C-alpha positions as CSV (number, residue, x, y, z in Angstrom):
1,M,146.2,211.8,83.4
2,K,144.9,209.3,85.8
3,Y,141.9,211.5,86.4
4,Y,140.9,211.4,82.7
5,R,141.4,207.7,82.6
6,V,139.1,207.2,85.5
7,L,136.6,209.7,84.1
8,R,136.5,207.8,80.8
9,E,135.9,204.5,82.6
10,L,133.0,206.1,84.6
11,I,131.4,207.5,81.4
12,K,131.6,204.0,79.8
13,I,129.9,202.5,82.9
14,Y,127.2,205.2,83.6
15,G,127.0,207.1,80.3
16,S,127.7,210.8,79.6
17,E,124.1,211.7,80.4
18,S,124.7,211.0,84.1
19,L,127.4,213.8,84.3
20,V,126.4,216.8,86.5
21,F,128.3,220.1,86.1
22,I,128.4,222.3,89.2
23,D,129.2,226.0,89.3
24,K,129.2,228.8,91.9
25,S,128.9,232.5,91.2
26,W,128.5,235.6,93.4
27,F,126.9,239.0,93.2
28,E,127.7,242.1,95.2
29,E,125.3,244.7,96.4
30,F,127.5,247.6,95.2
31,Q,129.1,247.2,91.8
32,A,131.8,249.8,91.3
33,C,133.1,251.0,87.9
34,F,136.9,251.4,88.1
35,Y,137.5,253.2,84.8
36,A,136.6,256.6,83.3
37,W,137.2,258.7,80.2
38,S,139.1,262.0,80.1
39,K,141.1,264.1,77.7
40,K,144.7,262.9,77.1
41,G,147.0,264.0,79.9
42,K,144.2,264.8,82.4
43,K,143.6,262.8,85.5
44,V,140.2,261.6,86.5
45,F,139.0,262.1,90.0
46,G,135.9,260.5,91.5
47,D,134.3,259.2,94.6
48,R,134.2,255.5,95.2
49,Q,132.7,253.7,98.2
50,G,135.3,252.0,100.3
51,K,133.1,249.3,101.8
52,R,131.7,246.2,100.2
53,G,128.1,245.4,100.3
54,K,126.4,242.1,101.1
55,R,127.6,239.3,98.8
56,E,125.1,236.8,97.5
57,N,126.3,233.5,96.3
58,L,124.6,231.1,94.0
59,V,125.5,227.4,93.5
60,A,123.6,225.0,91.2
61,G,124.1,221.9,89.1
62,R,123.2,221.1,85.6
63,R,122.9,217.9,83.7
64,K,124.5,217.4,80.3
65,G,122.0,217.9,77.5
66,K,119.4,219.4,79.9
67,K,118.4,223.0,80.3
68,D,117.2,222.8,83.9
69,F,119.1,223.5,87.0
70,I,119.5,221.0,89.8
71,A,119.1,222.3,93.4
72,P,119.9,226.0,92.9
73,M,120.7,227.6,96.3
74,V,121.3,231.3,97.1
75,F,123.2,232.0,100.3
76,T,125.2,234.9,101.9
77,R,128.1,233.1,103.6
78,S,131.1,231.7,101.8
79,L,131.0,228.2,100.4
80,N,133.3,225.9,102.3
81,A,133.4,222.1,102.4
82,E,130.7,221.9,105.1
83,G,128.4,224.2,103.1
84,F,129.0,222.3,99.9
85,E,128.2,218.9,101.6
86,G,125.0,220.5,102.9
87,W,124.1,221.6,99.4
88,L,124.7,218.1,98.1
89,S,122.4,216.4,100.6
């Protein structure tokens, strides 16, 4: 609850238009479908690739009330604290 109290105070000081929402999403090279249809009582057999492909990550920010993205960045490594700080600067 302390977080919400501090957040409300910051919104009073700076306004809600200064909020920035940040999100990270990833995309894989090979997308597998893990379900299939068959007659009742029949097993479904199929081939599936056992390795993962290259994973692309996307991180971007967005301002409240705006439709543009702030500093979108695509990268192949995982996003750790060091990478996030690099994206912020």
